[in-house]
C-alpha positions as CSV (number, residue, x, y, z in Angstrom):
1,M,71.2,157.6,-47.4
2,S,67.8,158.6,-45.7
3,N,66.4,161.2,-48.3
4,P,64.4,159.4,-51.0
5,W,65.1,162.2,-53.3
6,I,69.0,161.8,-52.5
7,V,68.5,158.4,-53.7
8,V,66.6,158.7,-56.8
9,A,68.9,161.5,-58.2
10,A,72.1,159.1,-57.4
11,S,70.5,156.2,-58.7
12,V,69.4,158.2,-62.4
13,L,73.2,159.4,-62.1
14,I,74.4,156.0,-61.6
15,L,72.1,154.8,-64.7
16,V,73.2,157.8,-66.8
17,A,76.8,157.0,-66.2
18,S,76.2,153.3,-67.3
19,A,74.7,153.6,-70.5
20,F,77.3,156.3,-71.2
21,F,80.3,153.7,-70.7
22,V,78.1,150.9,-72.6
23,A,77.2,153.2,-75.7
24,V,81.0,154.1,-75.6
25,E,82.1,151.0,-76.0
26,F,79.5,149.3,-78.7
27,A,80.0,152.6,-80.5
28,T,84.1,152.6,-80.7
29,L,83.5,148.5,-81.8
30,G,80.8,149.1,-84.2
31,A,82.1,152.5,-86.0
32,K,83.5,152.1,-89.6
33,R,87.2,153.8,-89.1
34,H,86.7,155.3,-93.0
35,R,83.8,157.1,-92.1
36,L,85.4,158.8,-89.1
37,E,88.2,159.3,-91.2
38,E,85.9,161.6,-93.9
39,A,83.9,163.2,-90.6
40,A,87.3,164.2,-89.1
41,T,87.9,166.8,-91.5
42,T,85.4,168.9,-90.6
43,S,84.5,168.1,-87.0
44,R,86.6,167.9,-83.5
45,S,84.5,165.0,-82.3
46,A,85.1,162.7,-85.2
47,R,88.6,163.4,-84.7
48,A,88.2,162.5,-81.2
49,A,86.2,159.4,-82.1
50,L,89.1,158.1,-84.7
51,R,91.9,158.7,-82.1
52,S,89.8,156.5,-79.8
53,S,89.6,153.5,-82.4
54,R,93.0,153.9,-82.2
55,E,93.6,153.1,-78.4
56,L,90.9,150.7,-78.6
57,T,91.8,148.4,-75.7
58,L,92.8,151.3,-73.0
59,L,89.5,153.0,-74.0
60,L,87.3,149.8,-73.3
61,A,89.5,149.1,-70.1
62,G,87.9,152.8,-68.8
63,C,84.5,151.5,-70.2
64,Q,84.6,148.2,-68.9
65,L,86.0,149.9,-64.8
66,G,83.1,152.6,-65.4
67,I,80.1,149.5,-65.6
68,T,81.7,148.0,-62.9
69,G,81.8,150.8,-61.0
70,C,78.7,151.8,-61.4
71,T,77.2,148.2,-61.0
72,L,78.9,148.5,-57.3
73,A,77.3,151.9,-56.7
74,L,74.1,150.9,-57.5
75,G,74.4,147.9,-55.1
76,A,75.6,150.3,-52.6
77,V,73.3,153.3,-52.7
78,T,70.1,152.2,-54.3
79,K,69.3,148.5,-53.4
80,P,69.9,149.2,-49.8
81,A,67.2,152.3,-49.8
82,V,64.8,150.2,-51.6
83,H,65.6,147.3,-49.4
84,H,65.1,149.4,-46.1
85,G,62.3,151.4,-47.8
86,L,60.5,148.3,-48.3
87,T,60.6,146.3,-45.2
88,P,58.2,148.2,-43.2
89,L,56.0,149.0,-45.5
90,L,55.8,145.4,-45.7
91,E,55.5,145.0,-42.1
92,A,52.5,147.7,-42.3
93,V,50.7,145.2,-44.6
94,G,50.9,142.2,-41.9
95,A,53.9,140.6,-42.8
96,P,56.6,138.9,-40.1
97,Y,59.9,140.9,-40.1
98,W,62.2,138.0,-41.4
99,L,59.4,137.8,-44.4
100,A,59.0,141.2,-44.7
101,D,63.2,141.6,-45.2
102,A,63.6,138.6,-47.3
103,A,61.1,140.1,-49.6
104,A,62.0,143.8,-49.7
105,F,65.7,142.6,-50.3
106,T,64.4,140.1,-53.3
107,I,62.2,143.2,-54.9
108,A,65.0,145.6,-54.7
109,L,68.0,143.2,-55.8
110,V,65.3,142.2,-58.9
111,A,64.2,145.7,-59.7
112,M,67.9,147.1,-59.7
113,T,69.1,144.3,-61.7
114,F,66.4,145.1,-64.2
115,L,66.8,148.6,-64.2
116,H,70.7,148.4,-65.0
117,L,70.5,146.1,-67.6
118,V,67.7,147.5,-69.4
119,V,68.6,151.1,-68.7
120,G,72.1,151.1,-68.1
121,E,73.1,148.7,-70.8
122,M,70.3,147.0,-73.1
123,A,69.3,150.2,-74.3
124,P,72.2,152.3,-75.0
125,K,73.9,149.2,-76.7
126,S,71.1,149.0,-79.3
127,W,70.9,152.4,-80.0
128,A,75.0,152.6,-80.1
129,I,74.6,149.4,-82.6
130,A,71.8,151.5,-84.7
131,Y,73.9,154.8,-85.1
132,P,77.7,153.8,-84.2
133,E,79.4,156.6,-86.4
134,R,76.8,158.9,-84.8
135,S,76.9,157.6,-81.4
136,A,81.1,157.5,-81.3
137,T,81.4,160.9,-82.4
138,L,79.0,162.3,-79.9
139,L,80.2,160.9,-77.0
140,A,84.1,160.8,-78.3
141,L,84.8,164.2,-76.4
142,P,84.2,163.2,-72.8
143,A,85.3,159.5,-73.6
144,R,88.6,161.3,-74.6
145,V,88.6,163.1,-71.2
146,L,87.8,159.5,-69.6
147,V,90.9,158.2,-70.9
148,A,93.2,161.5,-70.2
149,T,92.4,161.8,-66.5
150,T,92.9,157.8,-65.9
151,R,95.5,156.9,-68.5
152,P,97.8,155.6,-65.7
153,L,95.3,153.6,-64.1
154,L,94.0,151.8,-67.3
155,S,97.4,151.4,-68.8
156,T,98.2,149.5,-65.7
157,I,94.9,147.5,-66.0
158,N,95.6,147.2,-69.9
159,T,99.3,145.7,-69.6
160,A,97.8,142.8,-66.9
161,A,94.9,141.9,-69.3
162,N,97.8,141.8,-72.1
163,A,100.0,139.8,-70.2
164,L,97.2,137.1,-69.6
165,V,96.2,136.9,-73.3
166,R,100.1,136.2,-74.3
167,R,100.3,134.0,-71.6
168,A,97.1,132.3,-73.5
169,G,99.1,132.3,-76.8
170,V,97.4,135.2,-78.6
171,T,98.7,138.5,-79.5
172,P,97.0,141.3,-78.0
173,A,95.7,143.8,-80.4
174,D,95.3,147.9,-80.0
175,Q,92.7,148.5,-83.1
176,V,89.5,146.9,-84.5
177,A,90.2,145.0,-87.7
178,T,88.4,146.4,-90.4
179,G,86.9,144.6,-94.0
180,Q,86.7,141.4,-95.2
181,N,89.5,139.1,-96.3
182,P,89.0,137.8,-100.0
183,E,88.5,134.1,-98.3
184,G,85.8,135.6,-96.3
185,L,83.9,137.6,-98.8
186,R,84.1,135.1,-101.4
187,Q,82.2,132.4,-98.9
188,L,79.5,135.6,-98.2
189,V,79.2,135.6,-102.3
190,K,78.5,131.9,-102.2
191,H,76.3,131.7,-99.4
192,S,74.2,134.6,-101.2
193,V,74.1,132.4,-104.7
194,E,72.8,129.8,-102.5
195,A,70.1,131.6,-100.7
196,G,69.0,133.3,-103.8
197,T,69.4,137.1,-103.2
198,L,72.2,137.1,-105.6
199,D,72.3,136.1,-109.3
200,D,74.6,134.2,-111.0
201,L,76.1,137.1,-113.4
202,S,76.6,139.3,-110.4
203,S,78.0,136.5,-108.3
204,E,80.7,136.0,-111.3
205,Q,81.4,139.6,-111.4
206,L,81.9,139.7,-107.6
207,S,84.4,136.2,-107.8
208,G,86.4,137.7,-110.7
209,A,86.9,141.1,-108.6
210,L,88.0,139.1,-105.7
211,D,90.3,137.1,-108.0
212,L,92.4,140.0,-108.8
213,Q,94.2,139.7,-105.5
214,R,95.4,135.7,-106.1
215,V,95.1,135.2,-110.0
216,T,98.6,136.3,-111.6
217,V,99.1,138.0,-114.8
218,R,101.2,134.3,-115.7
219,T,97.7,133.1,-115.8
220,V,95.7,135.4,-118.1
221,A,98.5,136.3,-120.3
222,T,98.0,135.6,-123.8
223,G,100.1,135.0,-127.1
224,P,100.9,134.9,-130.1
225,L,102.8,137.9,-130.2
226,V,101.8,140.5,-132.7
227,T,104.8,142.5,-133.7
228,V,106.6,144.6,-136.0
229,P,110.5,145.4,-136.6
230,T,112.2,148.0,-135.0
231,S,113.2,149.4,-138.4
232,A,109.1,149.3,-139.1
233,T,107.3,151.5,-141.3
234,A,104.0,153.3,-140.5
235,A,102.4,151.6,-143.2
236,A,103.5,147.9,-142.0
237,V,102.0,149.2,-138.7
238,R,99.0,150.0,-140.1
239,E,98.6,146.7,-142.1
240,A,99.3,145.0,-138.9
241,A,96.8,146.4,-137.1
242,R,94.5,145.7,-139.6
243,D,95.1,142.0,-139.9
244,S,95.2,141.5,-136.1
245,G,92.4,143.8,-135.0
246,H,94.4,144.9,-132.3
247,R,95.3,148.8,-132.0
248,R,98.2,148.0,-130.0
249,I,101.5,146.5,-131.9
250,L,104.4,145.6,-130.1
251,V,107.7,146.7,-131.8
252,G,110.8,144.6,-131.5
253,D,113.1,142.1,-133.4
254,G,112.4,138.9,-131.2
255,D,112.0,140.4,-127.7
256,P,109.7,143.9,-128.1
257,R,110.7,146.7,-125.4
258,S,108.2,149.2,-127.0
259,V,104.4,149.6,-128.3
260,V,103.0,151.8,-130.9
261,H,99.3,152.5,-131.3
262,V,98.2,152.3,-134.5
263,R,96.3,156.1,-134.4
264,D,99.7,157.3,-134.3
265,A,100.6,155.2,-137.3
266,L,97.9,157.0,-139.4
267,L,99.2,160.5,-139.0
268,L,102.6,159.4,-140.7
269,A,103.7,158.9,-144.3
270,D,103.9,155.2,-145.7
271,D,107.4,155.0,-145.6
272,A,107.7,157.1,-142.2
273,P,110.1,155.3,-139.5
274,I,107.8,154.2,-136.5
275,A,110.8,154.5,-134.0
276,P,109.9,158.0,-133.2
277,V,106.4,157.3,-132.0
278,A,107.0,154.2,-130.1
279,Y,107.0,154.3,-125.9
280,P,108.6,151.8,-123.9
281,V,105.9,149.0,-123.0
282,L,105.4,147.9,-119.4
283,D,107.4,144.8,-118.4
284,L,105.3,142.7,-115.6
285,P,107.0,140.2,-113.6
286,P,105.1,136.7,-114.4
287,D,104.1,136.4,-110.5
288,T,102.4,139.9,-110.4
289,P,98.7,139.7,-108.7
290,L,96.1,140.7,-111.5
291,Y,95.2,143.7,-108.9
292,T,98.9,144.8,-108.6
293,A,99.1,144.6,-112.7
294,L,96.0,146.8,-113.2
295,T,96.8,149.4,-110.4
296,R,100.5,149.7,-112.5
297,M,98.9,149.6,-115.4
298,R,96.8,152.5,-114.7
299,E,99.3,154.7,-113.0
300,T,101.6,154.6,-116.2
301,S,98.6,154.9,-118.2
302,Q,99.4,151.9,-120.4
303,H,96.9,149.6,-121.7
304,L,99.2,147.0,-122.1
305,A,102.1,144.8,-120.7
306,V,104.2,142.2,-121.3
307,V,105.1,139.0,-119.4
308,R,108.2,137.1,-120.0
309,T,108.5,134.2,-118.7
310,S,110.4,130.5,-119.3
311,G,108.0,129.9,-121.7
312,G,108.2,132.6,-123.8
313,T,107.2,136.6,-123.8
314,R,103.2,137.3,-123.8
315,V,101.1,140.2,-123.6
316,I,98.5,141.6,-121.2
317,T,95.9,144.3,-120.9
318,I,93.4,145.7,-119.3
319,A,91.0,144.6,-121.3
320,D,92.2,140.9,-120.2
321,I,91.6,142.1,-116.7
322,L,88.6,143.6,-116.9
323,G,87.2,140.5,-118.5
324,R,87.9,138.7,-115.0
325,V,85.6,141.2,-113.5
326,L,82.9,141.4,-116.3
327,P,82.7,138.1,-118.0
328,G,81.1,137.6,-120.8
329,E,81.7,141.2,-121.9
330,S,83.7,141.6,-125.4
331,T,87.4,143.0,-124.7
332,T,88.8,142.6,-128.4
333,A,88.1,146.1,-129.0
334,D,91.1,147.3,-127.0
335,A,92.9,144.1,-126.8
336,G,96.5,145.3,-127.7
337,S,98.9,142.6,-129.4
338,G,97.4,139.7,-126.8
């Protein structure tokens, strides 16, 4: 190209294209999927960004192809133009041709590399990292057009890359893993305590919450049981609640299958049978994780569950589980019959 303005315009377009591909790549990697899902209910661009996150390797193949093409285009268009434009200028100031040619080549190479790194890569990368969801949403629609128009080529490239990855013993992934696993979060809590950015009480509460996934009800369930016979009267339930301090009393002859709240017994005459106001008790396997137990108790509106083991029947309450998250808090007010 002999016209310098055409070279400048072409170079600007190439740098903008490179910046676009880099920004799409880092924005898609950095955007939080749950935030995109929230925005997707009202934004077409957010829905497009969400689709891109589900075709991550395909989109990254397109971005890498685009960045490579921009790099080659700068080398084919801009660098020769700068090189050939500088050579006569350096000759004009007295440099011999061989020196002017070598110096112009070096200046052109350094200048194009600098522009490509700073304008075409570093700046858009920093912007995408700083505002991942915003940039992913803003660039999503043109990125989807890129994927749609070059899908056969990108699929071929992606398939070849995945084959190499599998040969290395690794299973390719099409989506970015989200969130942290519990062990990673425990390490983060431990590091925060050691660094002095997290106090001991907050550390205990966070550790207790993380333990809900691995600690089972067998570990937390307590005894002995506070029960009344199936034929018990309201007076017997009120007496059991008064003696034990619990509001929920198990009902059963040795093997409780139901539970009654003392509140319901207060509305009955002393000699009224308790069976009509009793309701089935939640039964949890002993290996149920605390998180699952808490979820089931909330779904069934049960504050108490029984845990039957080879060593006998025990009970666990929501208060017992929350006591793992809020150590030191009093949980006896709703301790059920545990």
